[in-house]
Chimera marker file (.cmm) of the C-alpha trace (Angstrom):
<marker_set name="trace">
<marker id="1" x="-3.480" y="-4.750" z="-26.746" r="1" g="1" b="0" radius="0.5"/>
<marker id="2" x="-2.203" y="-7.583" z="-29.231" r="1" g="1" b="0" radius="0.5"/>
<marker id="3" x="-5.648" y="-10.080" z="-29.841" r="1" g="1" b="0" radius="0.5"/>
<marker id="4" x="-3.392" y="-12.627" z="-31.002" r="1" g="1" b="0" radius="0.5"/>
<marker id="5" x="-1.115" y="-12.351" z="-27.603" r="1" g="1" b="0" radius="0.5"/>
<marker id="6" x="-3.946" y="-12.193" z="-25.628" r="1" g="1" b="0" radius="0.5"/>
<marker id="7" x="-5.442" y="-15.448" z="-27.042" r="1" g="1" b="0" radius="0.5"/>
<marker id="8" x="-2.324" y="-17.230" z="-27.095" r="1" g="1" b="0" radius="0.5"/>
<marker id="9" x="-1.936" y="-15.994" z="-23.301" r="1" g="1" b="0" radius="0.5"/>
<marker id="10" x="-5.538" y="-17.583" z="-23.141" r="1" g="1" b="0" radius="0.5"/>
<marker id="11" x="-4.407" y="-21.073" z="-25.079" r="1" g="1" b="0" radius="0.5"/>
<marker id="12" x="-1.591" y="-21.290" z="-22.854" r="1" g="1" b="0" radius="0.5"/>
<marker id="13" x="-3.382" y="-20.666" z="-19.539" r="1" g="1" b="0" radius="0.5"/>
<marker id="14" x="-6.220" y="-23.241" z="-20.630" r="1" g="1" b="0" radius="0.5"/>
<marker id="15" x="-3.555" y="-25.783" z="-21.125" r="1" g="1" b="0" radius="0.5"/>
<marker id="16" x="-1.863" y="-24.950" z="-17.580" r="1" g="1" b="0" radius="0.5"/>
<marker id="17" x="-5.609" y="-25.435" z="-15.781" r="1" g="1" b="0" radius="0.5"/>
<marker id="18" x="-5.924" y="-29.281" z="-17.830" r="1" g="1" b="0" radius="0.5"/>
<marker id="19" x="-2.298" y="-30.001" z="-16.895" r="1" g="1" b="0" radius="0.5"/>
<marker id="20" x="-3.351" y="-28.929" z="-12.850" r="1" g="1" b="0" radius="0.5"/>
<marker id="21" x="-6.310" y="-30.947" z="-12.911" r="1" g="1" b="0" radius="0.5"/>
<marker id="22" x="-4.721" y="-34.134" z="-14.239" r="1" g="1" b="0" radius="0.5"/>
<marker id="23" x="-2.585" y="-33.682" z="-11.697" r="1" g="1" b="0" radius="0.5"/>
<marker id="24" x="-5.082" y="-33.447" z="-9.018" r="1" g="1" b="0" radius="0.5"/>
<marker id="25" x="-7.124" y="-36.376" z="-10.816" r="1" g="1" b="0" radius="0.5"/>
<marker id="26" x="-3.757" y="-38.682" z="-9.885" r="1" g="1" b="0" radius="0.5"/>
<marker id="27" x="-2.897" y="-37.030" z="-6.664" r="1" g="1" b="0" radius="0.5"/>
<marker id="28" x="-3.503" y="-39.241" z="-3.567" r="1" g="1" b="0" radius="0.5"/>
<marker id="29" x="-3.854" y="-37.729" z="0.006" r="1" g="1" b="0" radius="0.5"/>
<marker id="30" x="-3.839" y="-39.584" z="3.107" r="1" g="1" b="0" radius="0.5"/>
<marker id="31" x="-5.731" y="-38.321" z="6.004" r="1" g="1" b="0" radius="0.5"/>
<marker id="32" x="-5.481" y="-40.228" z="9.583" r="1" g="1" b="0" radius="0.5"/>
<marker id="33" x="-6.709" y="-40.191" z="12.951" r="1" g="1" b="0" radius="0.5"/>
<marker id="34" x="-6.756" y="-42.418" z="16.006" r="1" g="1" b="0" radius="0.5"/>
<marker id="35" x="-3.116" y="-42.368" z="15.569" r="1" g="1" b="0" radius="0.5"/>
<marker id="36" x="-3.096" y="-43.721" z="12.608" r="1" g="1" b="0" radius="0.5"/>
<marker id="37" x="-5.772" y="-46.350" z="13.766" r="1" g="1" b="0" radius="0.5"/>
<marker id="38" x="-8.115" y="-45.216" z="10.762" r="1" g="1" b="0" radius="0.5"/>
<marker id="39" x="-5.859" y="-44.278" z="7.207" r="1" g="1" b="0" radius="0.5"/>
<marker id="40" x="-8.658" y="-42.454" z="4.488" r="1" g="1" b="0" radius="0.5"/>
<marker id="41" x="-7.614" y="-42.265" z="1.086" r="1" g="1" b="0" radius="0.5"/>
<marker id="42" x="-9.023" y="-39.142" z="-1.313" r="1" g="1" b="0" radius="0.5"/>
<marker id="43" x="-7.852" y="-38.231" z="-4.530" r="1" g="1" b="0" radius="0.5"/>
<marker id="44" x="-6.723" y="-34.250" z="-5.114" r="1" g="1" b="0" radius="0.5"/>
<marker id="45" x="-10.569" y="-33.619" z="-5.961" r="1" g="1" b="0" radius="0.5"/>
<marker id="46" x="-11.646" y="-34.803" z="-2.482" r="1" g="1" b="0" radius="0.5"/>
<marker id="47" x="-13.266" y="-38.082" z="-3.751" r="1" g="1" b="0" radius="0.5"/>
<marker id="48" x="-12.796" y="-40.611" z="-1.186" r="1" g="1" b="0" radius="0.5"/>
<marker id="49" x="-11.048" y="-43.878" z="-2.701" r="1" g="1" b="0" radius="0.5"/>
<marker id="50" x="-10.334" y="-46.156" z="0.520" r="1" g="1" b="0" radius="0.5"/>
<marker id="51" x="-10.587" y="-46.129" z="4.069" r="1" g="1" b="0" radius="0.5"/>
<marker id="52" x="-8.559" y="-48.541" z="6.298" r="1" g="1" b="0" radius="0.5"/>
<marker id="53" x="-9.275" y="-49.308" z="9.566" r="1" g="1" b="0" radius="0.5"/>
<marker id="54" x="-6.890" y="-51.261" z="11.807" r="1" g="1" b="0" radius="0.5"/>
<marker id="55" x="-8.620" y="-54.454" z="13.814" r="1" g="1" b="0" radius="0.5"/>
<marker id="56" x="-7.041" y="-53.057" z="16.965" r="1" g="1" b="0" radius="0.5"/>
<marker id="57" x="-9.811" y="-50.332" z="17.017" r="1" g="1" b="0" radius="0.5"/>
<marker id="58" x="-12.731" y="-53.182" z="17.085" r="1" g="1" b="0" radius="0.5"/>
<marker id="59" x="-14.059" y="-54.022" z="20.992" r="1" g="1" b="0" radius="0.5"/>
<marker id="60" x="-15.554" y="-57.255" z="20.234" r="1" g="1" b="0" radius="0.5"/>
<marker id="61" x="-17.480" y="-56.354" z="23.644" r="1" g="1" b="0" radius="0.5"/>
<marker id="62" x="-18.691" y="-53.576" z="23.234" r="1" g="1" b="0" radius="0.5"/>
<marker id="63" x="-19.724" y="-52.699" z="19.511" r="1" g="1" b="0" radius="0.5"/>
<marker id="64" x="-21.737" y="-50.139" z="20.206" r="1" g="1" b="0" radius="0.5"/>
<marker id="65" x="-19.602" y="-48.194" z="21.848" r="1" g="1" b="0" radius="0.5"/>
<marker id="66" x="-16.511" y="-49.113" z="19.047" r="1" g="1" b="0" radius="0.5"/>
<marker id="67" x="-19.339" y="-48.433" z="16.210" r="1" g="1" b="0" radius="0.5"/>
<marker id="68" x="-19.654" y="-44.631" z="17.358" r="1" g="1" b="0" radius="0.5"/>
<marker id="69" x="-15.978" y="-44.533" z="17.881" r="1" g="1" b="0" radius="0.5"/>
<marker id="70" x="-14.982" y="-46.007" z="14.320" r="1" g="1" b="0" radius="0.5"/>
<marker id="71" x="-17.490" y="-43.883" z="12.679" r="1" g="1" b="0" radius="0.5"/>
<marker id="72" x="-16.094" y="-40.775" z="14.920" r="1" g="1" b="0" radius="0.5"/>
<marker id="73" x="-12.623" y="-41.728" z="13.999" r="1" g="1" b="0" radius="0.5"/>
<marker id="74" x="-13.492" y="-42.155" z="10.228" r="1" g="1" b="0" radius="0.5"/>
<marker id="75" x="-14.911" y="-38.601" z="10.019" r="1" g="1" b="0" radius="0.5"/>
<marker id="76" x="-11.766" y="-36.982" z="11.700" r="1" g="1" b="0" radius="0.5"/>
<marker id="77" x="-9.403" y="-38.831" z="9.246" r="1" g="1" b="0" radius="0.5"/>
<marker id="78" x="-11.761" y="-37.695" z="6.011" r="1" g="1" b="0" radius="0.5"/>
<marker id="79" x="-11.616" y="-34.367" z="7.597" r="1" g="1" b="0" radius="0.5"/>
<marker id="80" x="-7.625" y="-34.265" z="7.785" r="1" g="1" b="0" radius="0.5"/>
<marker id="81" x="-7.669" y="-35.735" z="4.652" r="1" g="1" b="0" radius="0.5"/>
<marker id="82" x="-9.622" y="-32.836" z="2.521" r="1" g="1" b="0" radius="0.5"/>
<marker id="83" x="-7.418" y="-29.932" z="4.835" r="1" g="1" b="0" radius="0.5"/>
<marker id="84" x="-4.520" y="-31.838" z="2.548" r="1" g="1" b="0" radius="0.5"/>
<marker id="85" x="-6.448" y="-31.977" z="-0.599" r="1" g="1" b="0" radius="0.5"/>
<marker id="86" x="-7.801" y="-27.731" z="-0.130" r="1" g="1" b="0" radius="0.5"/>
<marker id="87" x="-3.652" y="-27.389" z="0.276" r="1" g="1" b="0" radius="0.5"/>
<marker id="88" x="-3.151" y="-29.704" z="-2.617" r="1" g="1" b="0" radius="0.5"/>
<marker id="89" x="-5.330" y="-27.714" z="-4.637" r="1" g="1" b="0" radius="0.5"/>
<marker id="90" x="-4.359" y="-24.273" z="-3.443" r="1" g="1" b="0" radius="0.5"/>
<marker id="91" x="-0.548" y="-24.999" z="-4.346" r="1" g="1" b="0" radius="0.5"/>
<marker id="92" x="-1.779" y="-26.527" z="-7.846" r="1" g="1" b="0" radius="0.5"/>
<marker id="93" x="-4.761" y="-24.274" z="-8.588" r="1" g="1" b="0" radius="0.5"/>
<marker id="94" x="-3.645" y="-20.927" z="-6.832" r="1" g="1" b="0" radius="0.5"/>
<marker id="95" x="-1.120" y="-19.596" z="-9.528" r="1" g="1" b="0" radius="0.5"/>
<marker id="96" x="-3.168" y="-19.973" z="-12.370" r="1" g="1" b="0" radius="0.5"/>
<marker id="97" x="-6.370" y="-18.280" z="-10.606" r="1" g="1" b="0" radius="0.5"/>
<marker id="98" x="-4.011" y="-15.268" z="-9.748" r="1" g="1" b="0" radius="0.5"/>
<marker id="99" x="-3.365" y="-15.435" z="-13.407" r="1" g="1" b="0" radius="0.5"/>
<marker id="100" x="-6.604" y="-15.030" z="-14.198" r="1" g="1" b="0" radius="0.5"/>
<marker id="101" x="-7.617" y="-11.600" z="-12.593" r="1" g="1" b="0" radius="0.5"/>
<marker id="102" x="-4.697" y="-10.110" z="-12.879" r="1" g="1" b="0" radius="0.5"/>
<marker id="103" x="-3.436" y="-9.878" z="-16.681" r="1" g="1" b="0" radius="0.5"/>
<marker id="104" x="-6.374" y="-10.007" z="-18.970" r="1" g="1" b="0" radius="0.5"/>
<marker id="105" x="-8.371" y="-7.008" z="-19.118" r="1" g="1" b="0" radius="0.5"/>
<marker id="106" x="-11.739" y="-7.657" z="-17.888" r="1" g="1" b="0" radius="0.5"/>
<marker id="107" x="-10.525" y="-10.011" z="-15.133" r="1" g="1" b="0" radius="0.5"/>
<marker id="108" x="-12.220" y="-10.372" z="-12.117" r="1" g="1" b="0" radius="0.5"/>
<marker id="109" x="-11.231" y="-7.916" z="-8.837" r="1" g="1" b="0" radius="0.5"/>
<marker id="110" x="-9.063" y="-10.415" z="-6.854" r="1" g="1" b="0" radius="0.5"/>
<marker id="111" x="-8.229" y="-12.812" z="-9.148" r="1" g="1" b="0" radius="0.5"/>
<marker id="112" x="-11.924" y="-14.443" z="-9.174" r="1" g="1" b="0" radius="0.5"/>
<marker id="113" x="-13.664" y="-16.094" z="-12.116" r="1" g="1" b="0" radius="0.5"/>
<marker id="114" x="-16.773" y="-16.631" z="-12.967" r="1" g="1" b="0" radius="0.5"/>
<marker id="115" x="-18.356" y="-19.993" z="-12.573" r="1" g="1" b="0" radius="0.5"/>
<marker id="116" x="-15.276" y="-21.158" z="-11.144" r="1" g="1" b="0" radius="0.5"/>
<marker id="117" x="-15.509" y="-21.554" z="-7.520" r="1" g="1" b="0" radius="0.5"/>
<marker id="118" x="-12.261" y="-20.526" z="-5.377" r="1" g="1" b="0" radius="0.5"/>
<marker id="119" x="-10.918" y="-18.587" z="-8.535" r="1" g="1" b="0" radius="0.5"/>
<link id1="1" id2="2" r="1" g="1" b="0" radius="0.2"/>
<link id1="2" id2="3" r="1" g="1" b="0" radius="0.2"/>
<link id1="3" id2="4" r="1" g="1" b="0" radius="0.2"/>
<link id1="4" id2="5" r="1" g="1" b="0" radius="0.2"/>
<link id1="5" id2="6" r="1" g="1" b="0" radius="0.2"/>
<link id1="6" id2="7" r="1" g="1" b="0" radius="0.2"/>
<link id1="7" id2="8" r="1" g="1" b="0" radius="0.2"/>
<link id1="8" id2="9" r="1" g="1" b="0" radius="0.2"/>
<link id1="9" id2="10" r="1" g="1" b="0" radius="0.2"/>
<link id1="10" id2="11" r="1" g="1" b="0" radius="0.2"/>
<link id1="11" id2="12" r="1" g="1" b="0" radius="0.2"/>
<link id1="12" id2="13" r="1" g="1" b="0" radius="0.2"/>
<link id1="13" id2="14" r="1" g="1" b="0" radius="0.2"/>
<link id1="14" id2="15" r="1" g="1" b="0" radius="0.2"/>
<link id1="15" id2="16" r="1" g="1" b="0" radius="0.2"/>
<link id1="16" id2="17" r="1" g="1" b="0" radius="0.2"/>
<link id1="17" id2="18" r="1" g="1" b="0" radius="0.2"/>
<link id1="18" id2="19" r="1" g="1" b="0" radius="0.2"/>
<link id1="19" id2="20" r="1" g="1" b="0" radius="0.2"/>
<link id1="20" id2="21" r="1" g="1" b="0" radius="0.2"/>
<link id1="21" id2="22" r="1" g="1" b="0" radius="0.2"/>
<link id1="22" id2="23" r="1" g="1" b="0" radius="0.2"/>
<link id1="23" id2="24" r="1" g="1" b="0" radius="0.2"/>
<link id1="24" id2="25" r="1" g="1" b="0" radius="0.2"/>
<link id1="25" id2="26" r="1" g="1" b="0" radius="0.2"/>
<link id1="26" id2="27" r="1" g="1" b="0" radius="0.2"/>
<link id1="27" id2="28" r="1" g="1" b="0" radius="0.2"/>
<link id1="28" id2="29" r="1" g="1" b="0" radius="0.2"/>
<link id1="29" id2="30" r="1" g="1" b="0" radius="0.2"/>
<link id1="30" id2="31" r="1" g="1" b="0" radius="0.2"/>
<link id1="31" id2="32" r="1" g="1" b="0" radius="0.2"/>
<link id1="32" id2="33" r="1" g="1" b="0" radius="0.2"/>
<link id1="33" id2="34" r="1" g="1" b="0" radius="0.2"/>
<link id1="34" id2="35" r="1" g="1" b="0" radius="0.2"/>
<link id1="35" id2="36" r="1" g="1" b="0" radius="0.2"/>
<link id1="36" id2="37" r="1" g="1" b="0" radius="0.2"/>
<link id1="37" id2="38" r="1" g="1" b="0" radius="0.2"/>
<link id1="38" id2="39" r="1" g="1" b="0" radius="0.2"/>
<link id1="39" id2="40" r="1" g="1" b="0" radius="0.2"/>
<link id1="40" id2="41" r="1" g="1" b="0" radius="0.2"/>
<link id1="41" id2="42" r="1" g="1" b="0" radius="0.2"/>
<link id1="42" id2="43" r="1" g="1" b="0" radius="0.2"/>
<link id1="43" id2="44" r="1" g="1" b="0" radius="0.2"/>
<link id1="44" id2="45" r="1" g="1" b="0" radius="0.2"/>
<link id1="45" id2="46" r="1" g="1" b="0" radius="0.2"/>
<link id1="46" id2="47" r="1" g="1" b="0" radius="0.2"/>
<link id1="47" id2="48" r="1" g="1" b="0" radius="0.2"/>
<link id1="48" id2="49" r="1" g="1" b="0" radius="0.2"/>
<link id1="49" id2="50" r="1" g="1" b="0" radius="0.2"/>
<link id1="50" id2="51" r="1" g="1" b="0" radius="0.2"/>
<link id1="51" id2="52" r="1" g="1" b="0" radius="0.2"/>
<link id1="52" id2="53" r="1" g="1" b="0" radius="0.2"/>
<link id1="53" id2="54" r="1" g="1" b="0" radius="0.2"/>
<link id1="54" id2="55" r="1" g="1" b="0" radius="0.2"/>
<link id1="55" id2="56" r="1" g="1" b="0" radius="0.2"/>
<link id1="56" id2="57" r="1" g="1" b="0" radius="0.2"/>
<link id1="57" id2="58" r="1" g="1" b="0" radius="0.2"/>
<link id1="58" id2="59" r="1" g="1" b="0" radius="0.2"/>
<link id1="59" id2="60" r="1" g="1" b="0" radius="0.2"/>
<link id1="60" id2="61" r="1" g="1" b="0" radius="0.2"/>
<link id1="61" id2="62" r="1" g="1" b="0" radius="0.2"/>
<link id1="62" id2="63" r="1" g="1" b="0" radius="0.2"/>
<link id1="63" id2="64" r="1" g="1" b="0" radius="0.2"/>
<link id1="64" id2="65" r="1" g="1" b="0" radius="0.2"/>
<link id1="65" id2="66" r="1" g="1" b="0" radius="0.2"/>
<link id1="66" id2="67" r="1" g="1" b="0" radius="0.2"/>
<link id1="67" id2="68" r="1" g="1" b="0" radius="0.2"/>
<link id1="68" id2="69" r="1" g="1" b="0" radius="0.2"/>
<link id1="69" id2="70" r="1" g="1" b="0" radius="0.2"/>
<link id1="70" id2="71" r="1" g="1" b="0" radius="0.2"/>
<link id1="71" id2="72" r="1" g="1" b="0" radius="0.2"/>
<link id1="72" id2="73" r="1" g="1" b="0" radius="0.2"/>
<link id1="73" id2="74" r="1" g="1" b="0" radius="0.2"/>
<link id1="74" id2="75" r="1" g="1" b="0" radius="0.2"/>
<link id1="75" id2="76" r="1" g="1" b="0" radius="0.2"/>
<link id1="76" id2="77" r="1" g="1" b="0" radius="0.2"/>
<link id1="77" id2="78" r="1" g="1" b="0" radius="0.2"/>
<link id1="78" id2="79" r="1" g="1" b="0" radius="0.2"/>
<link id1="79" id2="80" r="1" g="1" b="0" radius="0.2"/>
<link id1="80" id2="81" r="1" g="1" b="0" radius="0.2"/>
<link id1="81" id2="82" r="1" g="1" b="0" radius="0.2"/>
<link id1="82" id2="83" r="1" g="1" b="0" radius="0.2"/>
<link id1="83" id2="84" r="1" g="1" b="0" radius="0.2"/>
<link id1="84" id2="85" r="1" g="1" b="0" radius="0.2"/>
<link id1="85" id2="86" r="1" g="1" b="0" radius="0.2"/>
<link id1="86" id2="87" r="1" g="1" b="0" radius="0.2"/>
<link id1="87" id2="88" r="1" g="1" b="0" radius="0.2"/>
<link id1="88" id2="89" r="1" g="1" b="0" radius="0.2"/>
<link id1="89" id2="90" r="1" g="1" b="0" radius="0.2"/>
<link id1="90" id2="91" r="1" g="1" b="0" radius="0.2"/>
<link id1="91" id2="92" r="1" g="1" b="0" radius="0.2"/>
<link id1="92" id2="93" r="1" g="1" b="0" radius="0.2"/>
<link id1="93" id2="94" r="1" g="1" b="0" radius="0.2"/>
<link id1="94" id2="95" r="1" g="1" b="0" radius="0.2"/>
<link id1="95" id2="96" r="1" g="1" b="0" radius="0.2"/>
<link id1="96" id2="97" r="1" g="1" b="0" radius="0.2"/>
<link id1="97" id2="98" r="1" g="1" b="0" radius="0.2"/>
<link id1="98" id2="99" r="1" g="1" b="0" radius="0.2"/>
<link id1="99" id2="100" r="1" g="1" b="0" radius="0.2"/>
<link id1="100" id2="101" r="1" g="1" b="0" radius="0.2"/>
<link id1="101" id2="102" r="1" g="1" b="0" radius="0.2"/>
<link id1="102" id2="103" r="1" g="1" b="0" radius="0.2"/>
<link id1="103" id2="104" r="1" g="1" b="0" radius="0.2"/>
<link id1="104" id2="105" r="1" g="1" b="0" radius="0.2"/>
<link id1="105" id2="106" r="1" g="1" b="0" radius="0.2"/>
<link id1="106" id2="107" r="1" g="1" b="0" radius="0.2"/>
<link id1="107" id2="108" r="1" g="1" b="0" radius="0.2"/>
<link id1="108" id2="109" r="1" g="1" b="0" radius="0.2"/>
<link id1="109" id2="110" r="1" g="1" b="0" radius="0.2"/>
<link id1="110" id2="111" r="1" g="1" b="0" radius="0.2"/>
<link id1="111" id2="112" r="1" g="1" b="0" radius="0.2"/>
<link id1="112" id2="113" r="1" g="1" b="0" radius="0.2"/>
<link id1="113" id2="114" r="1" g="1" b="0" radius="0.2"/>
<link id1="114" id2="115" r="1" g="1" b="0" radius="0.2"/>
<link id1="115" id2="116" r="1" g="1" b="0" radius="0.2"/>
<link id1="116" id2="117" r="1" g="1" b="0" radius="0.2"/>
<link id1="117" id2="118" r="1" g="1" b="0" radius="0.2"/>
<link id1="118" id2="119" r="1" g="1" b="0" radius="0.2"/>
</marker_set>
C-alpha cells in the first residue's frame, strides 16, 4: 500500500472527525417530559444548557409533592434529550468509526479505535 495515500487518507479522516465534533458542539437537542411541561436543551456532546419548567407544573399548596414531581420530570426530560444526543452522535460519528476500522491496516476489529469510546 502506498504510504503517501495512507497518510492522506488519515488526514482526511482527521479533518472529517474535527468537523463532526464541531457540528456536535454547535448542535442543540431538546428533551421533554410531562407533555411539554419540562423542556431540557443539551448540546450535541450531552451537556445540559437550559432547563425550562412551565409554571403550571407548580402546585403551591403541595410543595413537597410538587418538588418531587418536578425533579422526576426534569430527570425524564434529560433522559429524553440524552437519547436524542446518542442518535445525533451516531449519525455524525458513526460513519467515521466504520472508516477507522475497515480501511486501514491494523484497524481494530469491528471498527473500534483504542482510547476513543464508541469507536
